[in-house]
Phi, psi and omega in degrees: 000131181283166186300318177299314180294321182293317179295318175300314177301317180300320179293318182298318182297342178277348184289154171298155183307316182299320178289325175301317180297317179298319179292318181297319179295315181300315182295321179295317181291338180281347182271117180282141175234160178278345185266132176278000183280132179276167178300318182297319175295321178295320178294319178298317178296320177299311178303311181298322179296317180293321175297314179300315176301316181292315181297325179281349180090000178294336180229138176254144178283163179244127177304143183303322181303320179289318178301314179295324179297314182292325179295320177296328176295316182286317184228072184298335183276357185262000000 
């Protein structure tokens, strides 16, 4: 990271959360992409794909009790 970017980053981290969010959104909007697909559209497509995988049996669900058991193994203090 160059010195200017590092100094700017330090200043940004001092901003209140709402201003950080505004800046992050402005930066994301300023980046031109070749794709006309919005983030919302991409998430919708991903969700539909995951539902299709689950409904077809290509993916199996994991019971919440198992997920939480594994989480306690990974992060017992949380």
